[in-house]
mmCIF file of the N, C-alpha and C atoms, coordinates in Angstrom:
data_MODEL
# 
_entry.id   MODEL 
# 
loop_
_atom_site.group_PDB 
_atom_site.id 
_atom_site.type_symbol 
_atom_site.label_atom_id 
_atom_site.label_alt_id 
_atom_site.label_comp_id 
_atom_site.label_asym_id 
_atom_site.label_entity_id 
_atom_site.label_seq_id 
_atom_site.pdbx_PDB_ins_code 
_atom_site.Cartn_x 
_atom_site.Cartn_y 
_atom_site.Cartn_z 
_atom_site.occupancy 
_atom_site.B_iso_or_equiv 
_atom_site.pdbx_formal_charge 
_atom_site.auth_seq_id 
_atom_site.auth_comp_id 
_atom_site.auth_asym_id 
_atom_site.auth_atom_id 
_atom_site.pdbx_PDB_model_num 
ATOM 1   N N  . MET A 1 1  ? -13.085 23.101 -8.663  1.00 0.00 ? 1  MET A N  1 
ATOM 2   C CA . MET A 1 1  ? -14.138 22.709 -7.752  1.00 0.00 ? 1  MET A CA 1 
ATOM 3   C C  . MET A 1 1  ? -13.710 21.532 -6.878  1.00 0.00 ? 1  MET A C  1 
ATOM 4   N N  . ALA A 1 2  ? -13.022 20.572 -7.482  1.00 0.00 ? 2  ALA A N  1 
ATOM 5   C CA . ALA A 1 2  ? -12.572 19.395 -6.721  1.00 0.00 ? 2  ALA A CA 1 
ATOM 6   C C  . ALA A 1 2  ? -11.569 19.791 -5.644  1.00 0.00 ? 2  ALA A C  1 
ATOM 7   N N  . ALA A 1 3  ? -10.705 20.738 -5.955  1.00 0.00 ? 3  ALA A N  1 
ATOM 8   C CA . ALA A 1 3  ? -9.708  21.185 -4.972  1.00 0.00 ? 3  ALA A CA 1 
ATOM 9   C C  . ALA A 1 3  ? -10.383 21.786 -3.747  1.00 0.00 ? 3  ALA A C  1 
ATOM 10  N N  . THR A 1 4  ? -11.461 22.504 -3.958  1.00 0.00 ? 4  THR A N  1 
ATOM 11  C CA . THR A 1 4  ? -12.199 23.104 -2.849  1.00 0.00 ? 4  THR A CA 1 
ATOM 12  C C  . THR A 1 4  ? -12.816 22.027 -1.965  1.00 0.00 ? 4  THR A C  1 
ATOM 13  N N  . ILE A 1 5  ? -13.381 21.036 -2.575  1.00 0.00 ? 5  ILE A N  1 
ATOM 14  C CA . ILE A 1 5  ? -14.010 19.945 -1.814  1.00 0.00 ? 5  ILE A CA 1 
ATOM 15  C C  . ILE A 1 5  ? -12.961 19.152 -1.050  1.00 0.00 ? 5  ILE A C  1 
ATOM 16  N N  . TYR A 1 6  ? -11.835 18.845 -1.686  1.00 0.00 ? 6  TYR A N  1 
ATOM 17  C CA . TYR A 1 6  ? -10.763 18.126 -1.006  1.00 0.00 ? 6  TYR A CA 1 
ATOM 18  C C  . TYR A 1 6  ? -10.251 18.914 0.192   1.00 0.00 ? 6  TYR A C  1 
ATOM 19  N N  . THR A 1 7  ? -10.087 20.220 0.004   1.00 0.00 ? 7  THR A N  1 
ATOM 20  C CA . THR A 1 7  ? -9.598  21.068 1.089   1.00 0.00 ? 7  THR A CA 1 
ATOM 21  C C  . THR A 1 7  ? -10.612 21.149 2.224   1.00 0.00 ? 7  THR A C  1 
ATOM 22  N N  . LEU A 1 8  ? -11.880 21.274 1.893   1.00 0.00 ? 8  LEU A N  1 
ATOM 23  C CA . LEU A 1 8  ? -12.914 21.312 2.925   1.00 0.00 ? 8  LEU A CA 1 
ATOM 24  C C  . LEU A 1 8  ? -12.968 19.995 3.704   1.00 0.00 ? 8  LEU A C  1 
ATOM 25  N N  . CYS A 1 9  ? -12.778 18.881 3.024   1.00 0.00 ? 9  CYS A N  1 
ATOM 26  C CA . CYS A 1 9  ? -12.747 17.585 3.714   1.00 0.00 ? 9  CYS A CA 1 
ATOM 27  C C  . CYS A 1 9  ? -11.582 17.526 4.701   1.00 0.00 ? 9  CYS A C  1 
ATOM 28  N N  . ALA A 1 10 ? -10.434 18.040 4.292   1.00 0.00 ? 10 ALA A N  1 
ATOM 29  C CA . ALA A 1 10 ? -9.271  18.052 5.188   1.00 0.00 ? 10 ALA A CA 1 
ATOM 30  C C  . ALA A 1 10 ? -9.529  18.954 6.392   1.00 0.00 ? 10 ALA A C  1 
ATOM 31  N N  . LEU A 1 11 ? -10.154 20.096 6.171   1.00 0.00 ? 11 LEU A N  1 
ATOM 32  C CA . LEU A 1 11 ? -10.441 21.012 7.275   1.00 0.00 ? 11 LEU A CA 1 
ATOM 33  C C  . LEU A 1 11 ? -11.472 20.436 8.239   1.00 0.00 ? 11 LEU A C  1 
ATOM 34  N N  . VAL A 1 12 ? -12.471 19.750 7.714   1.00 0.00 ? 12 VAL A N  1 
ATOM 35  C CA . VAL A 1 12 ? -13.479 19.136 8.578   1.00 0.00 ? 12 VAL A CA 1 
ATOM 36  C C  . VAL A 1 12 ? -12.866 18.009 9.401   1.00 0.00 ? 12 VAL A C  1 
ATOM 37  N N  . ALA A 1 13 ? -12.003 17.211 8.793   1.00 0.00 ? 13 ALA A N  1 
ATOM 38  C CA . ALA A 1 13 ? -11.336 16.145 9.544   1.00 0.00 ? 13 ALA A CA 1 
ATOM 39  C C  . ALA A 1 13 ? -10.431 16.733 10.621  1.00 0.00 ? 13 ALA A C  1 
ATOM 40  N N  . LEU A 1 14 ? -9.760  17.843 10.319  1.00 0.00 ? 14 LEU A N  1 
ATOM 41  C CA . LEU A 1 14 ? -8.929  18.517 11.319  1.00 0.00 ? 14 LEU A CA 1 
ATOM 42  C C  . LEU A 1 14 ? -9.778  19.066 12.460  1.00 0.00 ? 14 LEU A C  1 
ATOM 43  N N  . LEU A 1 15 ? -10.923 19.642 12.134  1.00 0.00 ? 15 LEU A N  1 
ATOM 44  C CA . LEU A 1 15 ? -11.828 20.153 13.155  1.00 0.00 ? 15 LEU A CA 1 
ATOM 45  C C  . LEU A 1 15 ? -12.336 19.020 14.050  1.00 0.00 ? 15 LEU A C  1 
ATOM 46  N N  . CYS A 1 16 ? -12.691 17.897 13.448  1.00 0.00 ? 16 CYS A N  1 
ATOM 47  C CA . CYS A 1 16 ? -13.140 16.745 14.238  1.00 0.00 ? 16 CYS A CA 1 
ATOM 48  C C  . CYS A 1 16 ? -12.034 16.254 15.170  1.00 0.00 ? 16 CYS A C  1 
ATOM 49  N N  . ALA A 1 17 ? -10.819 16.181 14.658  1.00 0.00 ? 17 ALA A N  1 
ATOM 50  C CA . ALA A 1 17 ? -9.696  15.747 15.492  1.00 0.00 ? 17 ALA A CA 1 
ATOM 51  C C  . ALA A 1 17 ? -9.478  16.711 16.653  1.00 0.00 ? 17 ALA A C  1 
ATOM 52  N N  . ALA A 1 18 ? -9.552  18.006 16.378  1.00 0.00 ? 18 ALA A N  1 
ATOM 53  C CA . ALA A 1 18 ? -9.349  18.996 17.436  1.00 0.00 ? 18 ALA A CA 1 
ATOM 54  C C  . ALA A 1 18 ? -10.449 18.915 18.494  1.00 0.00 ? 18 ALA A C  1 
ATOM 55  N N  . LEU A 1 19 ? -11.678 18.741 18.075  1.00 0.00 ? 19 LEU A N  1 
ATOM 56  C CA . LEU A 1 19 ? -12.777 18.613 19.027  1.00 0.00 ? 19 LEU A CA 1 
ATOM 57  C C  . LEU A 1 19 ? -12.660 17.340 19.858  1.00 0.00 ? 19 LEU A C  1 
ATOM 58  N N  . LEU A 1 20 ? -12.213 16.266 19.228  1.00 0.00 ? 20 LEU A N  1 
ATOM 59  C CA . LEU A 1 20 ? -12.032 15.019 19.967  1.00 0.00 ? 20 LEU A CA 1 
ATOM 60  C C  . LEU A 1 20 ? -10.896 15.123 20.975  1.00 0.00 ? 20 LEU A C  1 
ATOM 61  N N  . VAL A 1 21 ? -9.817  15.807 20.607  1.00 0.00 ? 21 VAL A N  1 
ATOM 62  C CA . VAL A 1 21 ? -8.713  16.014 21.557  1.00 0.00 ? 21 VAL A CA 1 
ATOM 63  C C  . VAL A 1 21 ? -9.184  16.868 22.721  1.00 0.00 ? 21 VAL A C  1 
ATOM 64  N N  . ARG A 1 22 ? -9.945  17.904 22.441  1.00 0.00 ? 22 ARG A N  1 
ATOM 65  C CA . ARG A 1 22 ? -10.460 18.758 23.511  1.00 0.00 ? 22 ARG A CA 1 
ATOM 66  C C  . ARG A 1 22 ? -11.378 17.976 24.447  1.00 0.00 ? 22 ARG A C  1 
ATOM 67  N N  . ALA A 1 23 ? -12.237 17.128 23.880  1.00 0.00 ? 23 ALA A N  1 
ATOM 68  C CA . ALA A 1 23 ? -13.128 16.315 24.714  1.00 0.00 ? 23 ALA A CA 1 
ATOM 69  C C  . ALA A 1 23 ? -12.334 15.295 25.528  1.00 0.00 ? 23 ALA A C  1 
ATOM 70  N N  . TYR A 1 24 ? -11.265 14.751 24.930  1.00 0.00 ? 24 TYR A N  1 
ATOM 71  C CA . TYR A 1 24 ? -10.438 13.797 25.665  1.00 0.00 ? 24 TYR A CA 1 
ATOM 72  C C  . TYR A 1 24 ? -9.744  14.472 26.845  1.00 0.00 ? 24 TYR A C  1 
ATOM 73  N N  . ARG A 1 25 ? -9.223  15.666 26.634  1.00 0.00 ? 25 ARG A N  1 
ATOM 74  C CA . ARG A 1 25 ? -8.552  16.383 27.728  1.00 0.00 ? 25 ARG A CA 1 
ATOM 75  C C  . ARG A 1 25 ? -9.507  16.671 28.879  1.00 0.00 ? 25 ARG A C  1 
ATOM 76  N N  . ARG A 1 26 ? -10.759 16.894 28.550  1.00 0.00 ? 26 ARG A N  1 
ATOM 77  C CA . ARG A 1 26 ? -11.737 17.210 29.568  1.00 0.00 ? 26 ARG A CA 1 
ATOM 78  C C  . ARG A 1 26 ? -12.187 15.967 30.343  1.00 0.00 ? 26 ARG A C  1 
ATOM 79  N N  . SER A 1 27 ? -12.390 14.852 29.637  1.00 0.00 ? 27 SER A N  1 
ATOM 80  C CA . SER A 1 27 ? -12.997 13.683 30.289  1.00 0.00 ? 27 SER A CA 1 
ATOM 81  C C  . SER A 1 27 ? -12.022 12.533 30.533  1.00 0.00 ? 27 SER A C  1 
ATOM 82  N N  . ARG A 1 28 ? -10.902 12.496 29.821  1.00 0.00 ? 28 ARG A N  1 
ATOM 83  C CA . ARG A 1 28 ? -9.911  11.411 29.908  1.00 0.00 ? 28 ARG A CA 1 
ATOM 84  C C  . ARG A 1 28 ? -10.511 10.045 29.551  1.00 0.00 ? 28 ARG A C  1 
ATOM 85  N N  . TYR A 1 29 ? -11.530 10.060 28.693  1.00 0.00 ? 29 TYR A N  1 
ATOM 86  C CA . TYR A 1 29 ? -12.108 8.816  28.203  1.00 0.00 ? 29 TYR A CA 1 
ATOM 87  C C  . TYR A 1 29 ? -11.275 8.373  27.001  1.00 0.00 ? 29 TYR A C  1 
ATOM 88  N N  . ARG A 1 30 ? -10.650 7.187  27.092  1.00 0.00 ? 30 ARG A N  1 
ATOM 89  C CA . ARG A 1 30 ? -9.627  6.793  26.115  1.00 0.00 ? 30 ARG A CA 1 
ATOM 90  C C  . ARG A 1 30 ? -10.165 6.570  24.714  1.00 0.00 ? 30 ARG A C  1 
ATOM 91  N N  . LEU A 1 31 ? -11.432 6.236  24.579  1.00 0.00 ? 31 LEU A N  1 
ATOM 92  C CA . LEU A 1 31 ? -11.982 6.055  23.242  1.00 0.00 ? 31 LEU A CA 1 
ATOM 93  C C  . LEU A 1 31 ? -11.946 7.369  22.451  1.00 0.00 ? 31 LEU A C  1 
ATOM 94  N N  . LEU A 1 32 ? -12.073 8.476  23.149  1.00 0.00 ? 32 LEU A N  1 
ATOM 95  C CA . LEU A 1 32 ? -11.938 9.770  22.486  1.00 0.00 ? 32 LEU A CA 1 
ATOM 96  C C  . LEU A 1 32 ? -10.523 9.977  21.962  1.00 0.00 ? 32 LEU A C  1 
ATOM 97  N N  . LEU A 1 33 ? -9.547  9.483  22.697  1.00 0.00 ? 33 LEU A N  1 
ATOM 98  C CA . LEU A 1 33 ? -8.156  9.593  22.247  1.00 0.00 ? 33 LEU A CA 1 
ATOM 99  C C  . LEU A 1 33 ? -7.938  8.783  20.977  1.00 0.00 ? 33 LEU A C  1 
ATOM 100 N N  . TRP A 1 34 ? -8.430  7.553  20.957  1.00 0.00 ? 34 TRP A N  1 
ATOM 101 C CA . TRP A 1 34 ? -8.268  6.717  19.762  1.00 0.00 ? 34 TRP A CA 1 
ATOM 102 C C  . TRP A 1 34 ? -8.981  7.344  18.569  1.00 0.00 ? 34 TRP A C  1 
ATOM 103 N N  . SER A 1 35 ? -10.138 7.919  18.808  1.00 0.00 ? 35 SER A N  1 
ATOM 104 C CA . SER A 1 35 ? -10.875 8.578  17.724  1.00 0.00 ? 35 SER A CA 1 
ATOM 105 C C  . SER A 1 35 ? -10.126 9.809  17.229  1.00 0.00 ? 35 SER A C  1 
ATOM 106 N N  . ALA A 1 36 ? -9.537  10.561 18.144  1.00 0.00 ? 36 ALA A N  1 
ATOM 107 C CA . ALA A 1 36 ? -8.761  11.745 17.759  1.00 0.00 ? 36 ALA A CA 1 
ATOM 108 C C  . ALA A 1 36 ? -7.551  11.348 16.921  1.00 0.00 ? 36 ALA A C  1 
ATOM 109 N N  . LEU A 1 37 ? -6.886  10.273 17.313  1.00 0.00 ? 37 LEU A N  1 
ATOM 110 C CA . LEU A 1 37 ? -5.738  9.798  16.523  1.00 0.00 ? 37 LEU A CA 1 
ATOM 111 C C  . LEU A 1 37 ? -6.179  9.351  15.133  1.00 0.00 ? 37 LEU A C  1 
ATOM 112 N N  . CYS A 1 38 ? -7.328  8.691  15.064  1.00 0.00 ? 38 CYS A N  1 
ATOM 113 C CA . CYS A 1 38 ? -7.857  8.254  13.775  1.00 0.00 ? 38 CYS A CA 1 
ATOM 114 C C  . CYS A 1 38 ? -8.150  9.462  12.882  1.00 0.00 ? 38 CYS A C  1 
ATOM 115 N N  . PHE A 1 39 ? -8.825  10.463 13.419  1.00 0.00 ? 39 PHE A N  1 
ATOM 116 C CA . PHE A 1 39 ? -9.153  11.628 12.616  1.00 0.00 ? 39 PHE A CA 1 
ATOM 117 C C  . PHE A 1 39 ? -7.914  12.455 12.274  1.00 0.00 ? 39 PHE A C  1 
ATOM 118 N N  . SER A 1 40 ? -6.891  12.404 13.099  1.00 0.00 ? 40 SER A N  1 
ATOM 119 C CA . SER A 1 40 ? -5.637  13.062 12.741  1.00 0.00 ? 40 SER A CA 1 
ATOM 120 C C  . SER A 1 40 ? -5.024  12.388 11.516  1.00 0.00 ? 40 SER A C  1 
ATOM 121 N N  . GLY A 1 41 ? -5.060  11.073 11.505  1.00 0.00 ? 41 GLY A N  1 
ATOM 122 C CA . GLY A 1 41 ? -4.570  10.347 10.333  1.00 0.00 ? 41 GLY A CA 1 
ATOM 123 C C  . GLY A 1 41 ? -5.426  10.594 9.109   1.00 0.00 ? 41 GLY A C  1 
ATOM 124 N N  . LEU A 1 42 ? -6.736  10.691 9.300   1.00 0.00 ? 42 LEU A N  1 
ATOM 125 C CA . LEU A 1 42 ? -7.613  10.978 8.166   1.00 0.00 ? 42 LEU A CA 1 
ATOM 126 C C  . LEU A 1 42 ? -7.393  12.399 7.640   1.00 0.00 ? 42 LEU A C  1 
ATOM 127 N N  . THR A 1 43 ? -7.018  13.315 8.524   1.00 0.00 ? 43 THR A N  1 
ATOM 128 C CA . THR A 1 43 ? -6.645  14.658 8.074   1.00 0.00 ? 43 THR A CA 1 
ATOM 129 C C  . THR A 1 43 ? -5.411  14.586 7.195   1.00 0.00 ? 43 THR A C  1 
ATOM 130 N N  . LEU A 1 44 ? -4.417  13.824 7.639   1.00 0.00 ? 44 LEU A N  1 
ATOM 131 C CA . LEU A 1 44 ? -3.210  13.638 6.830   1.00 0.00 ? 44 LEU A CA 1 
ATOM 132 C C  . LEU A 1 44 ? -3.558  12.985 5.495   1.00 0.00 ? 44 LEU A C  1 
ATOM 133 N N  . ASN A 1 45 ? -4.467  12.032 5.516   1.00 0.00 ? 45 ASN A N  1 
ATOM 134 C CA . ASN A 1 45 ? -4.908  11.379 4.288   1.00 0.00 ? 45 ASN A CA 1 
ATOM 135 C C  . ASN A 1 45 ? -5.522  12.398 3.331   1.00 0.00 ? 45 ASN A C  1 
ATOM 136 N N  . ASN A 1 46 ? -6.349  13.284 3.836   1.00 0.00 ? 46 ASN A N  1 
ATOM 137 C CA . ASN A 1 46 ? -6.970  14.297 2.985   1.00 0.00 ? 46 ASN A CA 1 
ATOM 138 C C  . ASN A 1 46 ? -5.963  15.325 2.485   1.00 0.00 ? 46 ASN A C  1 
ATOM 139 N N  . VAL A 1 47 ? -4.979  15.657 3.292   1.00 0.00 ? 47 VAL A N  1 
ATOM 140 C CA . VAL A 1 47 ? -3.923  16.573 2.839   1.00 0.00 ? 47 VAL A CA 1 
ATOM 141 C C  . VAL A 1 47 ? -3.117  15.918 1.716   1.00 0.00 ? 47 VAL A C  1 
ATOM 142 N N  . LEU A 1 48 ? -2.818  14.643 1.877   1.00 0.00 ? 48 LEU A N  1 
ATOM 143 C CA . LEU A 1 48 ? -2.126  13.926 0.801   1.00 0.00 ? 48 LEU A CA 1 
ATOM 144 C C  . LEU A 1 48 ? -2.980  13.859 -0.464  1.00 0.00 ? 48 LEU A C  1 
ATOM 145 N N  . LEU A 1 49 ? -4.295  13.776 -0.307  1.00 0.00 ? 49 LEU A N  1 
ATOM 146 C CA . LEU A 1 49 ? -5.189  13.789 -1.465  1.00 0.00 ? 49 LEU A CA 1 
ATOM 147 C C  . LEU A 1 49 ? -5.098  15.123 -2.202  1.00 0.00 ? 49 LEU A C  1 
ATOM 148 N N  . VAL A 1 50 ? -5.077  16.216 -1.461  1.00 0.00 ? 50 VAL A N  1 
ATOM 149 C CA . VAL A 1 50 ? -4.942  17.538 -2.091  1.00 0.00 ? 50 VAL A CA 1 
ATOM 150 C C  . VAL A 1 50 ? -3.603  17.636 -2.811  1.00 0.00 ? 50 VAL A C  1 
ATOM 151 N N  . ILE A 1 51 ? -2.553  17.176 -2.160  1.00 0.00 ? 51 ILE A N  1 
ATOM 152 C CA . ILE A 1 51 ? -1.234  17.218 -2.799  1.00 0.00 ? 51 ILE A CA 1 
ATOM 153 C C  . ILE A 1 51 ? -1.217  16.341 -4.041  1.00 0.00 ? 51 ILE A C  1 
ATOM 154 N N  . ASP A 1 52 ? -1.817  15.170 -3.942  1.00 0.00 ? 52 ASP A N  1 
ATOM 155 C CA . ASP A 1 52 ? -1.812  14.211 -5.046  1.00 0.00 ? 52 ASP A CA 1 
ATOM 156 C C  . ASP A 1 52 ? -2.601  14.719 -6.247  1.00 0.00 ? 52 ASP A C  1 
ATOM 157 N N  . LYS A 1 53 ? -3.782  15.247 -6.008  1.00 0.00 ? 53 LYS A N  1 
ATOM 158 C CA . LYS A 1 53 ? -4.671  15.611 -7.115  1.00 0.00 ? 53 LYS A CA 1 
ATOM 159 C C  . LYS A 1 53 ? -4.514  17.049 -7.599  1.00 0.00 ? 53 LYS A C  1 
ATOM 160 N N  . VAL A 1 54 ? -4.104  17.953 -6.713  1.00 0.00 ? 54 VAL A N  1 
ATOM 161 C CA . VAL A 1 54 ? -4.074  19.370 -7.086  1.00 0.00 ? 54 VAL A CA 1 
ATOM 162 C C  . VAL A 1 54 ? -2.649  19.880 -7.272  1.00 0.00 ? 54 VAL A C  1 
ATOM 163 N N  . VAL A 1 55 ? -1.803  19.670 -6.265  1.00 0.00 ? 55 VAL A N  1 
ATOM 164 C CA . VAL A 1 55 ? -0.462  20.251 -6.304  1.00 0.00 ? 55 VAL A CA 1 
ATOM 165 C C  . VAL A 1 55 ? 0.456   19.484 -7.253  1.00 0.00 ? 55 VAL A C  1 
ATOM 166 N N  . LEU A 1 56 ? 0.477   18.162 -7.127  1.00 0.00 ? 56 LEU A N  1 
ATOM 167 C CA . LEU A 1 56 ? 1.346   17.325 -7.961  1.00 0.00 ? 56 LEU A CA 1 
ATOM 168 C C  . LEU A 1 56 ? 0.517   16.298 -8.730  1.00 0.00 ? 56 LEU A C  1 
ATOM 169 N N  . PRO A 1 57 ? -0.202  16.724 -9.755  1.00 0.00 ? 57 PRO A N  1 
ATOM 170 C CA . PRO A 1 57 ? -1.083  15.776 -10.455 1.00 0.00 ? 57 PRO A CA 1 
ATOM 171 C C  . PRO A 1 57 ? -0.338  14.678 -11.224 1.00 0.00 ? 57 PRO A C  1 
ATOM 172 N N  . ASP A 1 58 ? 0.946   14.895 -11.509 1.00 0.00 ? 58 ASP A N  1 
ATOM 173 C CA . ASP A 1 58 ? 1.714   13.896 -12.250 1.00 0.00 ? 58 ASP A CA 1 
ATOM 174 C C  . ASP A 1 58 ? 2.295   12.804 -11.366 1.00 0.00 ? 58 ASP A C  1 
ATOM 175 N N  . VAL A 1 59 ? 2.291   13.020 -10.057 1.00 0.00 ? 59 VAL A N  1 
ATOM 176 C CA . VAL A 1 59 ? 2.859   12.062 -9.113  1.00 0.00 ? 59 VAL A CA 1 
ATOM 177 C C  . VAL A 1 59 ? 1.719   11.255 -8.495  1.00 0.00 ? 59 VAL A C  1 
ATOM 178 N N  . ASP A 1 60 ? 1.902   9.940  -8.419  1.00 0.00 ? 60 ASP A N  1 
ATOM 179 C CA . ASP A 1 60 ? 0.870   9.067  -7.852  1.00 0.00 ? 60 ASP A CA 1 
ATOM 180 C C  . ASP A 1 60 ? 1.172   8.806  -6.379  1.00 0.00 ? 60 ASP A C  1 
ATOM 181 N N  . LEU A 1 61 ? 0.357   9.370  -5.512  1.00 0.00 ? 61 LEU A N  1 
ATOM 182 C CA . LEU A 1 61 ? 0.518   9.174  -4.070  1.00 0.00 ? 61 LEU A CA 1 
ATOM 183 C C  . LEU A 1 61 ? -0.563  8.258  -3.501  1.00 0.00 ? 61 LEU A C  1 
ATOM 184 N N  . SER A 1 62 ? -1.205  7.494  -4.357  1.00 0.00 ? 62 SER A N  1 
ATOM 185 C CA . SER A 1 62 ? -2.328  6.676  -3.889  1.00 0.00 ? 62 SER A CA 1 
ATOM 186 C C  . SER A 1 62 ? -1.890  5.604  -2.892  1.00 0.00 ? 62 SER A C  1 
ATOM 187 N N  . VAL A 1 63 ? -0.688  5.080  -3.041  1.00 0.00 ? 63 VAL A N  1 
ATOM 188 C CA . VAL A 1 63 ? -0.204  4.068  -2.089  1.00 0.00 ? 63 VAL A CA 1 
ATOM 189 C C  . VAL A 1 63 ? -0.003  4.699  -0.719  1.00 0.00 ? 63 VAL A C  1 
ATOM 190 N N  . TRP A 1 64 ? 0.552   5.898  -0.680  1.00 0.00 ? 64 TRP A N  1 
ATOM 191 C CA . TRP A 1 64 ? 0.755   6.600  0.592   1.00 0.00 ? 64 TRP A CA 1 
ATOM 192 C C  . TRP A 1 64 ? -0.574  6.954  1.233   1.00 0.00 ? 64 TRP A C  1 
ATOM 193 N N  . ARG A 1 65 ? -1.516  7.439  0.412   1.00 0.00 ? 65 ARG A N  1 
ATOM 194 C CA . ARG A 1 65 ? -2.833  7.800  0.945   1.00 0.00 ? 65 ARG A CA 1 
ATOM 195 C C  . ARG A 1 65 ? -3.554  6.587  1.510   1.00 0.00 ? 65 ARG A C  1 
ATOM 196 N N  . THR A 1 66 ? -3.493  5.494  0.811   1.00 0.00 ? 66 THR A N  1 
ATOM 197 C CA . THR A 1 66 ? -4.161  4.273  1.273   1.00 0.00 ? 66 THR A CA 1 
ATOM 198 C C  . THR A 1 66 ? -3.498  3.741  2.537   1.00 0.00 ? 66 THR A C  1 
ATOM 199 N N  . SER A 1 67 ? -2.182  3.825  2.601   1.00 0.00 ? 67 SER A N  1 
ATOM 200 C CA . SER A 1 67 ? -1.466  3.366  3.794   1.00 0.00 ? 67 SER A CA 1 
ATOM 201 C C  . SER A 1 67 ? -1.824  4.196  5.023   1.00 0.00 ? 67 SER A C  1 
ATOM 202 N N  . VAL A 1 68 ? -1.916  5.494  4.850   1.00 0.00 ? 68 VAL A N  1 
ATOM 203 C CA . VAL A 1 68 ? -2.270  6.379  5.960   1.00 0.00 ? 68 VAL A CA 1 
ATOM 204 C C  . VAL A 1 68 ? -3.706  6.115  6.407   1.00 0.00 ? 68 VAL A C  1 
ATOM 205 N N  . ALA A 1 69 ? -4.611  5.932  5.453   1.00 0.00 ? 69 ALA A N  1 
ATOM 206 C CA . ALA A 1 69 ? -6.007  5.645  5.804   1.00 0.00 ? 69 ALA A CA 1 
ATOM 207 C C  . ALA A 1 69 ? -6.126  4.312  6.533   1.00 0.00 ? 69 ALA A C  1 
ATOM 208 N N  . LEU A 1 70 ? -5.402  3.311  6.070   1.00 0.00 ? 70 LEU A N  1 
ATOM 209 C CA . LEU A 1 70 ? -5.426  2.005  6.725   1.00 0.00 ? 70 LEU A CA 1 
ATOM 210 C C  . LEU A 1 70 ? -4.871  2.088  8.137   1.00 0.00 ? 70 LEU A C  1 
ATOM 211 N N  . ALA A 1 71 ? -3.783  2.808  8.306   1.00 0.00 ? 71 ALA A N  1 
ATOM 212 C CA . ALA A 1 71 ? -3.201  2.969  9.644   1.00 0.00 ? 71 ALA A CA 1 
ATOM 213 C C  . ALA A 1 71 ? -4.158  3.716  10.570  1.00 0.00 ? 71 ALA A C  1 
ATOM 214 N N  . SER A 1 72 ? -4.824  4.727  10.060  1.00 0.00 ? 72 SER A N  1 
ATOM 215 C CA . SER A 1 72 ? -5.757  5.507  10.879  1.00 0.00 ? 72 SER A CA 1 
ATOM 216 C C  . SER A 1 72 ? -6.934  4.664  11.350  1.00 0.00 ? 72 SER A C  1 
ATOM 217 N N  . VAL A 1 73 ? -7.518  3.925  10.445  1.00 0.00 ? 73 VAL A N  1 
ATOM 218 C CA . VAL A 1 73 ? -8.652  3.087  10.819  1.00 0.00 ? 73 VAL A CA 1 
ATOM 219 C C  . VAL A 1 73 ? -8.193  1.937  11.709  1.00 0.00 ? 73 VAL A C  1 
ATOM 220 N N  . SER A 1 74 ? -6.983  1.454  11.508  1.00 0.00 ? 74 SER A N  1 
ATOM 221 C CA . SER A 1 74 ? -6.446  0.399  12.368  1.00 0.00 ? 74 SER A CA 1 
ATOM 222 C C  . SER A 1 74 ? -6.250  0.891  13.799  1.00 0.00 ? 74 SER A C  1 
ATOM 223 N N  . VAL A 1 75 ? -5.834  2.139  13.946  1.00 0.00 ? 75 VAL A N  1 
ATOM 224 C CA . VAL A 1 75 ? -5.693  2.724  15.285  1.00 0.00 ? 75 VAL A CA 1 
ATOM 225 C C  . VAL A 1 75 ? -7.048  2.763  15.977  1.00 0.00 ? 75 VAL A C  1 
ATOM 226 N N  . LEU A 1 76 ? -8.070  3.180  15.261  1.00 0.00 ? 76 LEU A N  1 
ATOM 227 C CA . LEU A 1 76 ? -9.408  3.229  15.851  1.00 0.00 ? 76 LEU A CA 1 
ATOM 228 C C  . LEU A 1 76 ? -9.913  1.831  16.181  1.00 0.00 ? 76 LEU A C  1 
ATOM 229 N N  . LEU A 1 77 ? -9.679  0.889  15.308  1.00 0.00 ? 77 LEU A N  1 
ATOM 230 C CA . LEU A 1 77 ? -10.090 -0.489 15.567  1.00 0.00 ? 77 LEU A CA 1 
ATOM 231 C C  . LEU A 1 77 ? -9.360  -1.055 16.772  1.00 0.00 ? 77 LEU A C  1 
ATOM 232 N N  . PHE A 1 78 ? -8.064  -0.801 16.872  1.00 0.00 ? 78 PHE A N  1 
ATOM 233 C CA . PHE A 1 78 ? -7.297  -1.235 18.037  1.00 0.00 ? 78 PHE A CA 1 
ATOM 234 C C  . PHE A 1 78 ? -7.872  -0.635 19.318  1.00 0.00 ? 78 PHE A C  1 
ATOM 235 N N  . GLY A 1 79 ? -8.190  0.651  19.271  1.00 0.00 ? 79 GLY A N  1 
ATOM 236 C CA . GLY A 1 79 ? -8.765  1.309  20.439  1.00 0.00 ? 79 GLY A CA 1 
ATOM 237 C C  . GLY A 1 79 ? -10.113 0.745  20.816  1.00 0.00 ? 79 GLY A C  1 
ATOM 238 N N  . LEU A 1 80 ? -10.926 0.413  19.835  1.00 0.00 ? 80 LEU A N  1 
ATOM 239 C CA . LEU A 1 80 ? -12.235 -0.176 20.128  1.00 0.00 ? 80 LEU A CA 1 
ATOM 240 C C  . LEU A 1 80 ? -12.093 -1.554 20.760  1.00 0.00 ? 80 LEU A C  1 
ATOM 241 N N  . ILE A 1 81 ? -11.143 -2.332 20.276  1.00 0.00 ? 81 ILE A N  1 
ATOM 242 C CA . ILE A 1 81 ? -10.939 -3.668 20.836  1.00 0.00 ? 81 ILE A CA 1 
ATOM 243 C C  . ILE A 1 81 ? -10.269 -3.580 22.211  1.00 0.00 ? 81 ILE A C  1 
ATOM 244 N N  . TRP A 1 82 ? -9.281  -2.716 22.355  1.00 0.00 ? 82 TRP A N  1 
ATOM 245 C CA . TRP A 1 82 ? -8.517  -2.593 23.585  1.00 0.00 ? 82 TRP A CA 1 
ATOM 246 C C  . TRP A 1 82 ? -9.391  -2.093 24.740  1.00 0.00 ? 82 TRP A C  1 
ATOM 247 N N  . ASP A 1 83 ? -10.271 -1.138 24.446  1.00 0.00 ? 83 ASP A N  1 
ATOM 248 C CA . ASP A 1 83 ? -11.078 -0.524 25.494  1.00 0.00 ? 83 ASP A CA 1 
ATOM 249 C C  . ASP A 1 83 ? -12.464 -1.157 25.635  1.00 0.00 ? 83 ASP A C  1 
ATOM 250 N N  . ALA A 1 84 ? -12.697 -2.283 25.003  1.00 0.00 ? 84 ALA A N  1 
ATOM 251 C CA . ALA A 1 84 ? -14.000 -2.946 25.115  1.00 0.00 ? 84 ALA A CA 1 
ATOM 252 C C  . ALA A 1 84 ? -14.189 -3.471 26.537  1.00 0.00 ? 84 ALA A C  1 
ATOM 253 N N  . GLU A 1 85 ? -15.313 -3.141 27.097  1.00 0.00 ? 85 GLU A N  1 
ATOM 254 C CA . GLU A 1 85 ? -15.576 -3.566 28.467  1.00 0.00 ? 85 GLU A CA 1 
ATOM 255 C C  . GLU A 1 85 ? -16.877 -4.310 28.539  1.00 0.00 ? 85 GLU A C  1 
# 
């Protein structure tokens, strides 16, 4: 059951990233780009979660997952500060 939820979270984050990229291409509003990059990183974070908990349960990837999540949110924070008007 947990594997299904982890996978669905990764798919939803991927869908959000794809929709944000599509909206960015249409409007060229840079905050959409920063959000798309953030959700791309969160997708990678969720994929690493699936690998960590389901595929390789004996290997601890929590440091990698936390690093990716921190980088993703940092990108969004940078974009919010950079594009503040």
